[in-house]
N, C-alpha and C positions, 0 to 999 in steps of 0.2 A: 722763497717759500712755496712748497707744494700744497695746494688747497683742495681738500675734499669737498667737492661741490656737486656730486652726482647722486646724492641721497633723495629718495622719495618718501621714505617712512620715518625719517628723522630730520628735525629742524632745530636750530638755535633761534628762538623767537626774539630774545632780547638779552642784553648784558648790562650790568651796572653794579658798582660798589662791591666788587668781589664775588658776585653771583652771576649765574647764567640760567636762563629760563628755557627749558628744552621740551620739545614735543617728541615723545618716543612712540610713534604710531598710535596716537590718540591719548596717551597718558602724559600729562604735563608735570615735569619735575623741576624744582628749583634747587640748584646745587652750587656749592662754593667753587670758585675758580680763582687761583692766586694771580693769574695774568690780568684779570679785569680790575685795573686800578683806576679806571675812569668812572664817571657817574652819569647815569641817565635817569630814566623814570624809576619810581619806587617799585621794585619787582615783588615785594612782599604784599602789595595790594593787588597783584595780578591774579587771574583765575588759574589755579594749579591744583594738582592732586596731592602732592607731598613736597615737603622741604626738608633738606638735610641741615640740621643745626649742630654746629660744633660745640663741644663742651670746653669750659675753661680748664678742665682737668685732663684734656686730651681726648681724641676721638670725637664721638658725637652720636647722633641718632636721627632717625627719620620721624618727622611729625606729619601725620596724615590729616589732610584737610578735606579731601573727598575720596570715597572708596574707589579702589581699582584692583585688578586681579593681582594675586600674589606673584605671578609671573605671566609673561605674554611674549609674543614674537614680533620681530620686524625683519624685513628683507632688504638686501642690497643686491640688485641684479638677480642671479640665480642662487643666491645664498640666503639662508634663513637662520636667525639666531634668537636664542632665548634671552629675554631681558628680565632682570629681577633686582630690585634695590637691595643692596647688601651693606655690610659694614664699611666704614670709612668712605662713604658717599658713592661707592662704585655701583655699577649696574651689570657688570659682566661683559661689557663691550665698550670699545673705544672707537667711536665712529670716524674720528679723524684718520685712523689707520687705513681707511679705504684707499688712500693714495698709494700705500705700500702694497696692499692686496692686489690692486690693479697692476702695479709694476712687476710683482712676483709672477702673476699670471702671464703677463706679456713676455717676460724673459723665458719662462718655462715653455710657453707655446713656441717661441722662436727656436729654442734648443731642440724641441721635438720635431720641428719642421726640418731643421738642418740634419738631425740625426734620428730619423724615424724608427730605427731599431734599437735605440738606446733608452734604457730605463733611467729617468731622471729621479734621483734620490735627494730628498730634502730632510734636513735635521732642524727641528724647531725647538729651541731651548727657552726655558722660562715661558712656556707656551700658553699658560693661562687657560682661557676657555676656548681657544683653538680657532679663532677667526682666520688667522694666517694659514693654519693647517688646512682648513676647509678650502681656502682660496687656491692653495697649491694643489690639493687633491682634485679640485674641480678642473684644473688645468692639465691634469693627467699625470702628475708626479706621484711617486710613492713617498709618503711622509712618515717620519718618526717624530712623535710628539712627546716631549719630556717636560714634566713639571713635578715639583715635590708635593703639591697639594692634591690629595686624592679627589676631593670634592670638585676642584676645578677641572681635573682630567675627566671626571664623569660628566661634567657639563659640556666639555669639549666633544665628547662622544655623542651627546644629545644634539648638539649643534650640527655635527657632521651627518647624523641620521636625518635630521630635518632638511638638510641641504642635498641629500642623496650622494654624500661623499665618504661615508664611513668605510667603504671597502678599500679605500686607498690610504688609510691612516693606521699606524701602529702606535698604541698608547703605552707610555712608560711612566710610572710613578716613582720618581727617584730624584736625588740631589743631582743637579745638572753637572757640577764639576766632577763628581764621582763617575757619572755615566760617561762623560767625555774621556776620562782617564781609562775606563774599561774599553771603550771603543778604540782608543789608540792602541792598547795592548792586543786587541783582537785583529787589528789591521783593517777595520771597516772604513769605507770612504763614502763621502757625500758630494753631490754636485752643487748643492745649495745649502747654506746655513743661515738661519734666522735666530736672533736672540733679542729678548726684551728684558734685560737684567734689572733687578731692583736697585735702588740707591743703597739700601741697607737690608740685611736679613741674616737669618741663622738657618743652617741646614738641619736635617732631622737628628743629627748627632751633636748639635750645638756648634757646628762650624760657623765661623764669622765670615760675612761677606760685606765689604765696603767697596762701592764701585770705583772710587778713586784709587784704591790700593790694589784691587783684584782684577779689574776689567782687562787691562792690557795683557797681563800674563795669561788670562783665560782665553782671550782672542788668539794669542800665540798658540796655545794648545789646540784650539779648534782649527787653526790653519792646517795642522797636521792631519785633520780629517778630510780636507778637501781633495777631490779627485784631481787628476792631472789636467783636466779640461774643465775647470769650475765655471758655473753659470753665474752665481752671485753669492755675496755674503752681506747680510743686512743686519745692522744694529739699530734698535730703537732705544731712546732714552727719554725719560721724563724728569731726570735729575736736574734740579734748579741750578743754573750756573754752568752746566756742561754744554758748551757751545758746539754747533755742528762741526766746526773745523777740528775740534778735538777728536771726534769720531772718525773724521777723514784721516787725520794723522795716525790714529791707532791702526786703522785698516791698511794704510800705506806702508807703515813700518812692519806690522805683523805679517802681512801678505807679500812682502817684498820679493819673495821667490816665486810668486804666482804671476802669470801673464794677465794683465788687466789694469783697470784704473779705478781709483776710489773717488767718490763724490760725497757731498753731504749737503743737507738742507734742513730748514725749519719745516715742521709739519703744522698745518693749520686747517681750519674748517670754516666754511662759509656760514654767514649769519643772515638772518632776515633784515638786519640793519645795514647790510651792504658792506660790512667790514669783515676781514678774516680774523678769527680768533686763534692766536698761536697756541700750540698744544704740545710742544716738545721738539725733539731733533732726531734725525736719522742719518746714519752713514751707510753708504751702499758701494760695495766693490762689485764691478761687473767684469767678467772674463772677456778677454780681448776679442773673442769671436762673436760676442753678443752686444758690443757697444753700438 
């Protein structure tokens, strides 16, 4: 497991009975987490600003206990992000992904050192609010950020401006599969690809996406967009039951004609309790020159 333990503005204070108590730069939120099947203290009696309560009919809503700003910021190193409680318990940021932001930056920096005159191009698919896009741009890459949700792309632009990285990012509001198909026809190539595909979803034209049925074929298509000397291909997944080894196998098979090696790992985040909280899986292919 790779554990995000470098945060200053974010902390998991406690975990118990399907919930986690988090400090987001001074705003304390209580949110559900399906991985927390152990029991500790009663977190509902803790001092917090808001709790996300699930509904028996699906979804849920935020219950405010103490006032706090509608949105605020927190920083990770030289990057700054907007935080805002949204639907389905989200805040617009996944702090555990800091382990992948750091790795992307390391690999891009290595590629730029070895090839100082080469422009490193990154394609970030299902890119959400753009934390990975910001990380890559801060490392000096040129990033194409693609997501079908206009509001999330706008938030990504705000995060990039706050981080001083907006000049290195091109924003595309589009269905990721359609965008990749067009890029293949255009003959465009990228040195790095990042994707964080949903478990289930529908495109703007009603296209169905199921990760078990569509992920491998989509990764195969994206492999056609990689340059001859690729730096990395990163897949993140929060789909329950999708093991890291599955992502490694997908990358190994889909990128079999590319020189490099695939690895995979659980992603976790440190807690104040001294235990890591598992938060998903990642598969990472690294080009042979950058291993």
